[in-house]
C-alpha positions in Angstrom: 122.6 76.0 137.9 123.5 79.5 136.6 123.9 78.1 133.0 120.4 76.5 133.3 118.9 79.8 134.4 120.6 81.6 131.5 119.2 79.0 129.1 115.7 79.4 130.5 115.9 83.2 130.2 117.1 83.0 126.6 114.3 80.5 125.8 111.7 82.8 127.3 113.1 85.9 125.5 113.1 84.1 122.1 109.6 82.9 122.6 108.6 86.5 123.6 110.0 87.9 120.4 108.5 85.2 118.3 105.0 85.7 119.7 105.3 89.5 119.5 106.2 89.2 115.8 103.3 86.8 115.3 100.8 89.2 116.9 102.2 92.1 114.9 101.5 90.3 111.7 97.9 89.5 112.7 94.8 91.6 112.1 92.8 92.7 115.2 90.2 90.0 114.6 92.9 87.3 114.4 94.5 88.5 117.7 91.1 88.5 119.4 90.5 84.9 118.3 93.9 83.9 119.6 93.2 85.6 123.0 89.8 84.0 123.3 91.3 80.6 122.6 93.9 81.1 125.2 91.4 82.3 127.8 89.3 79.1 127.2 92.3 76.9 127.8 94.6 78.7 130.3 93.4 79.2 133.9 96.4 81.5 134.5 95.0 84.1 132.1 92.3 86.5 133.3 90.1 88.9 131.3 88.4 91.8 132.9 85.5 93.1 130.8 86.1 96.7 131.6 87.8 99.5 129.8 91.2 100.2 131.4 94.0 102.5 130.3 96.7 100.3 128.6 99.4 102.5 130.3 98.4 103.0 133.9 95.5 100.5 134.1 93.0 103.0 135.5 89.4 102.6 134.5 88.5 104.6 131.4 85.4 106.7 130.7 83.3 106.8 127.6 86.0 108.6 125.5 88.3 105.6 125.6 91.3 107.9 126.5 93.2 108.5 129.7 93.9 112.2 129.9 96.5 111.6 132.6 98.6 109.4 130.4 98.1 111.5 127.3 99.5 114.5 129.2 102.4 112.3 130.4 103.3 110.6 127.2 102.8 113.6 124.8 104.5 116.9 124.3 102.2 119.9 124.7 101.0 121.6 121.5 102.2 118.6 119.4 100.3 115.7 117.9 98.6 113.5 120.5 99.1 109.7 120.5 97.4 107.2 122.7 96.4 103.5 122.8 92.7 102.7 123.5 90.7 99.5 124.2 88.7 98.2 121.3 85.1 99.2 121.7 82.9 96.4 120.4 79.8 98.6 120.3 81.7 101.1 118.1 82.9 98.2 115.9 79.3 96.9 115.4 78.0 100.4 114.7 80.8 101.1 112.2 80.2 97.8 110.3 76.5 98.5 110.2 77.2 101.8 108.4 76.2 104.0 111.4 79.7 105.0 112.6 79.7 108.8 113.2 75.9 109.0 112.6 74.2 109.8 109.3 75.1 108.8 105.8 77.0 112.1 105.1 79.7 111.2 107.7 79.9 107.5 107.1 83.5 106.3 106.5 84.7 106.0 103.0 86.1 102.5 102.8 88.5 102.9 100.0 88.6 99.9 97.7 86.6 97.7 100.1 84.5 96.6 97.1 86.8 97.1 94.1 85.6 97.2 90.6 87.0 94.2 88.9 88.5 94.0 85.4 85.3 92.6 83.8 83.1 95.4 85.1 85.7 98.0 84.2 85.9 96.9 80.6 82.1 96.4 80.2 81.5 99.9 81.5 83.6 101.3 78.7 82.1 99.3 75.8 78.5 98.9 77.0 77.1 101.8 75.0 78.6 100.4 71.8 76.9 97.0 72.1 73.4 95.6 71.4 71.6 93.9 74.2 72.5 90.4 73.0 76.1 91.5 72.5 76.2 92.7 76.1 75.4 89.2 77.3 78.2 87.8 75.2 80.6 90.4 76.4 79.7 89.8 80.0 80.3 86.0 79.5 83.7 86.6 77.8 84.9 89.1 80.4 84.0 87.1 83.4 85.9 84.1 81.9 89.1 86.0 81.3 92.2 84.6 83.0 94.5 86.6 85.3 96.5 87.9 82.3 93.4 89.2 80.6 93.2 86.5 77.9 90.1 84.9 76.5 89.7 81.3 77.7 86.3 80.6 76.2 85.6 78.7 72.9 84.2 81.1 70.3 82.3 78.3 68.7 80.7 77.1 71.9 79.6 80.7 72.8 78.1 81.2 69.3 76.1 78.0 69.7 75.0 78.8 73.2 73.7 82.3 72.3 72.5 81.2 68.8 74.5 83.8 67.0 77.1 83.6 64.3 80.8 83.2 65.0 81.4 86.5 63.3 79.2 88.3 65.9 81.2 86.8 68.8 84.4 87.8 67.1 83.0 91.3 66.7 82.4 91.5 70.4 85.9 90.3 71.1 87.3 93.0 68.9 85.4 95.6 70.8 86.8 94.3 74.1 90.3 94.3 72.7 90.0 98.0 71.8 89.1 98.9 75.4 91.5 99.8 78.1 93.8 98.1 78.9 94.5 97.6 75.2 94.8 94.0 74.2 92.6 92.6 76.9 90.5 89.8 75.4 93.3 88.6 73.2 94.0 84.9 72.9 97.7 85.1 73.7 100.5 87.6 74.5 101.5 87.9 70.8 98.1 89.0 69.7 97.9 91.5 72.6 101.2 93.1 71.5 100.0 93.4 67.9 96.8 95.1 69.0 98.7 97.6 71.1 101.1 98.2 68.3 98.2 99.0 65.9 96.8 101.6 68.2 100.2 103.2 69.0 101.0 103.5 65.3 98.3 106.3 65.2 100.0 108.4 67.9 103.7 107.7 67.7 106.5 106.5 65.5 107.1 102.8 65.6 110.7 101.6 64.9 110.9 100.0 61.5 110.6 96.2 61.6 108.8 96.0 65.0 105.6 94.6 63.7 107.4 92.0 61.5 109.5 90.8 64.5 106.5 90.4 66.7 104.4 88.8 64.0 106.9 86.5 62.5 109.6 85.9 65.1 107.7 86.1 68.4 109.1 82.8 69.7 112.6 83.8 68.9 112.0 87.2 70.6 110.9 85.7 73.9 113.8 83.3 73.8 116.1 86.2 73.1 117.5 84.6 69.9 119.0 87.9 68.8 121.3 86.5 66.1 118.5 84.6 64.4 116.2 87.6 64.4 118.9 89.8 62.9 119.5 87.3 60.1 115.8 86.6 59.4 114.8 90.3 59.3 118.1 91.7 58.0 118.4 94.1 60.9 121.5 95.7 62.3 122.2 95.3 66.0 121.4 99.0 66.6 118.0 98.7 64.8 117.1 95.7 66.9 118.1 97.5 70.1 115.6 100.2 69.2 112.9 97.6 68.6 113.6 95.9 71.9 113.6 99.2 73.8 110.3 100.2 72.2 108.6 96.9 73.1 109.9 97.1 76.7 108.8 100.6 77.3 105.5 100.7 75.4 103.9 97.3 75.1 102.5 94.9 77.7 102.2 91.2 76.7 99.8 90.6 79.7 97.3 93.4 79.6 95.1 92.1 82.4 97.9 92.5 84.9 98.1 96.3 84.6 94.6 96.5 86.0 94.0 93.2 87.8 97.1 93.1 89.9 97.3 96.8 90.8 93.8 98.1 91.2 91.0 95.8 90.4 91.6 92.8 92.6 93.7 93.4 95.7 95.1 90.3 97.4 92.7 88.7 99.8 94.5 89.8 103.0 94.1 93.4 102.0 90.4 93.0 102.0 90.5 92.0 105.6 91.9 95.4 106.4 88.5 97.1 105.9 86.6 95.9 108.9 87.4 98.4 111.6 90.4 100.7 111.6 93.4 99.8 113.7 94.3 103.4 113.9 92.0 106.5 113.9 93.5 109.8 112.9 91.5 113.0 113.6 91.9 116.7 114.4 91.6 117.8 118.0 88.1 119.1 118.5 87.5 118.3 114.8 89.3 121.5 113.8 91.8 121.1 110.9 93.9 124.0 112.4 94.6 121.9 115.5 97.1 119.2 116.1 96.4 115.6 115.0 95.0 113.0 117.4 96.2 109.5 116.7 94.3 106.7 118.4 95.9 103.2 118.2 93.0 100.8 118.8 93.8 97.6 120.8 92.6 94.3 119.4 90.5 93.6 122.5 88.1 95.6 124.6 88.9 94.6 128.1 92.0 94.2 130.3 94.1 91.1 130.0 96.3 90.0 132.9 97.9 87.1 134.7 95.4 85.8 137.3 96.8 87.0 140.6 95.1 84.2 142.6 96.5 81.5 140.2 100.0 83.1 140.4 99.9 82.9 144.2 98.6 79.4 144.3 101.3 78.1 141.9 103.6 77.9 144.9 101.2 75.5 146.6 100.5 73.4 143.5 100.2 69.6 144.0 103.4 67.9 142.9 101.7 66.2 139.9 100.3 69.6 138.7 103.3 71.9 139.5 104.9 71.7 136.1 101.7 72.1 134.2 100.7 75.1 136.3 104.1 76.8 135.8 103.7 76.3 132.0 100.3 77.9 132.2 101.7 80.8 134.1 104.6 81.3 131.7 102.2 81.1 128.7 99.8 83.7 130.2 102.7 86.1 131.1 104.1 85.7 127.7 100.8 86.5 126.0 100.2 89.6 128.1 103.7 91.0 127.4 103.5 90.2 123.7 100.2 92.1 123.4 101.7 95.1 125.3 104.7 95.0 122.9 102.4 94.9 119.9 100.6 98.0 121.2 103.9 99.8 121.9 105.3 98.9 118.4 102.2 100.2 116.7 102.4 103.5 118.6 106.1 104.0 117.8 105.4 103.1 114.1 102.6 105.7 113.9 104.8 108.3 115.6 107.4 107.7 112.9 104.8 107.7 110.0 103.2 110.9 111.2 106.5 112.7 111.4 107.0 112.0 107.7 103.4 112.1 106.4 101.6 114.8 108.3 101.3 117.0 105.2 99.8 114.0 103.3 97.2 113.5 106.0 96.3 117.2 106.1 96.5 118.2 102.4 96.0 115.0 100.3 97.8 112.5 98.1 100.0 115.0 96.3 101.8 115.7 99.6 102.8 112.0 100.1 106.5 111.7 101.0 108.4 108.8 99.6 109.5 106.7 102.5 110.3 103.0 102.8 109.8 100.4 105.5 113.6 100.1 105.8 113.9 103.8 106.6 111.3 103.6 109.3 113.0 100.5 110.7 116.3 102.3 110.8 114.7 105.3 112.6 113.2 103.0 115.2 116.2 100.8 115.5 114.3 97.6 114.6 114.5 95.1 111.9 112.7 95.9 108.6 110.6 92.7 109.0 109.2 94.1 112.2 107.9 97.1 110.3 106.5 94.9 107.5 104.6 92.8 110.1 103.3 95.9 111.9 102.0 97.3 108.6 100.5 94.1 107.3 96.7 93.6 107.6 96.2 97.0 109.3 94.1 100.0 108.3 93.9 103.6 109.3 91.0 106.1 109.2 92.1 109.5 108.0 90.5 112.8 109.2 88.5 112.9 105.9 86.9 109.6 107.2 88.5 107.5 104.4 89.7 104.1 105.6 92.9 103.0 103.8 95.5 100.3 104.3 98.3 101.3 106.5 100.6 100.4 103.7 99.4 103.5 101.8 102.0 105.6 103.6 104.7 103.6 101.8 103.0 103.9 98.3 105.6 105.8 96.4 103.4 106.1 93.3 100.4 107.7 95.0 101.5 111.3 94.7 102.5 110.9 91.1 99.1 109.2 90.4 97.4 112.1 92.1 99.2 114.6 89.8 98.3 112.6 86.8 94.6 112.5 87.8 94.7 116.3 88.2 96.4 116.9 84.8 93.9 114.7 83.0 90.9 116.2 84.9 92.0 119.7 83.8 93.3 118.9 80.3 92.0 121.3 77.6 92.4 118.4 75.1 93.4 114.8 75.8 97.0 114.5 76.8 99.0 111.5 75.6 101.1 109.5 78.0 104.2 111.0 76.4 102.8 114.5 76.9 102.1 113.7 80.5 105.7 112.5 80.9 107.0 115.9 79.6 104.8 117.8 82.0 105.7 115.6 85.0 109.4 116.0 84.2 108.9 119.8 84.2 107.4 119.4 87.7 110.4 117.3 88.9 108.9 113.8 88.5 111.3 111.6 86.5 109.0 108.9 85.2 108.9 106.8 82.0 106.0 106.8 79.6 105.3 103.2 80.4 105.1 104.1 84.1 102.6 106.8 83.3 100.5 104.3 81.3 100.6 101.9 84.3 99.6 104.6 86.8 96.8 105.8 84.5 95.5 102.2 84.3 95.6 101.9 88.0 93.4 105.0 88.3 91.0 103.6 85.8 91.7 106.4 83.3 91.3 105.7 79.6 94.1 106.4 77.1 94.1 109.8 75.3 92.6 108.3 72.1 89.6 106.8 74.0 89.1 109.9 76.1 89.0 112.0 73.0 86.4 109.7 71.5 84.4 109.6 74.7 84.4 113.4 75.1 84.1 114.3 71.4 87.2 116.5 71.7 
C-alpha cells in the first residue's frame, strides 16, 4: 500500500513538473487558450471573473496590485515586484494603439514590423534607378532565396518587362553593390568575388586569393589543400593567409547577415509583441525612484478547484468515482502549474533586474553580458527552465519600448550600440577595421568580421557606401 502511494505521489510530481514546463514555454495567449479548453471540459475547475491578488487572493482594485502583499514580499526602498491579473480591457486598448493615451506615449514595439531584406536593399539603390528599373529590382529582390541569391530567370524577366537582357543585368549589378555586398549573386562563388573586388579598394588582399576563389572554388569548399597548393604554386603559409582572409572578411551567403539576424525574426518572436508579459516602470513615473516590475498573469480572473465539486467527490456514484477523481487531480494540477509559472517568472525577473538595472535605466551600452546558464545557477534550476521562461515573452521598458525578454541575454547589444554611436559621430566614414581599433581601445575585443556583422544587423552601410551617400 505504501509503495502504491509513493508511486502515485511520484507520478503526480512528474506530471506537475512537466505541465509547469509546458506552461513556461507558452505565450500568454497560448496559456489562456489551454485554460479555456480545460474550463470547458473539466467540471472540477472553476473560474471567477474577478481580479484577485495571486498571493493572498484578496479582491484587487483598479490598479491591479495588492499593496499588502507588495509590502510583505518586497524590501523597503528597493525595486518593487508583483504579479498582477491580466486586464483584458488594457490588452484591447494596447493593441488598438491607445495604451497610455495619445500617440506620443504609445508603446514602441521594437521590430514588430521588421524591414525585410528586399526593402532594405531597394531603399539603398532606389535613387540610382529609373522607374522601370525599380520594378525590375523589386521583382528580383522579392524573389531572393534565404541566402540572398537571385532565383529568377534573367531572360524571362527581360521578356516580361520588354527590356533588354543587358538592362536586367545592370539592375542586378546595382543590387550586388548594395549592402550586404554580394546580395543578388547567382551563387556563393560570385558573392565572394564581388566582395573581394570591393575590399581590394580598402585593404590588402593576400596574393592568390582571387585566383583560388575563381579557379579552385570547388576544391576550396572541399578543403582539398594539397591540390590547391599544386595548382596555384602556393606555399602552405601563403594558403593559410588566404584561408584566414576569406574566413574573417568574406561571406558566401550575404543574405544571412541581414535576413537571419535583423530582417526576418523567427515566427515565434513575432508573437511576443501582442501585450507585454512584464511591465517595467519607475515608481510614480520618476526615473530617480526605484523600478516597479509587474509580471502580468496570462488570465484576468481567479482560477481554483471548485470547492463544491471537491466536496462531492466523496459522494460520487461508483461508476463516476474514478472519472471525478481524475477531473479533480487535473484541475489541481493546472492551478498549481499556473502558480508555479507565475512564481518562476517573478524569480527570473528579480535575477535579471539585479544584473541589468543599469541597462534599463541608461540604455543599451550598459547591457551586462549574462547567460541563461548563469541565471539558472543563481536560481538553482535547470538551464532549460530559464530558456522556457524566456521564450515567447516580452517586456515593456520604462521608455515604453516593448522588446523580447531574450534581449537581456543579447551579448552583442552593447557593442552594437557603441558601433552605432561611433558611426553617428564619425567625422569621416570609419572602416570596419578602424572601428575594431577603436573598440579594442575601449576594451571590446571583437574581430573585423564581427563588426561587419553587427553593422549589417543595425542596417548601417559600409564605409565606402556611407562616403558616397554623404559626399564625404
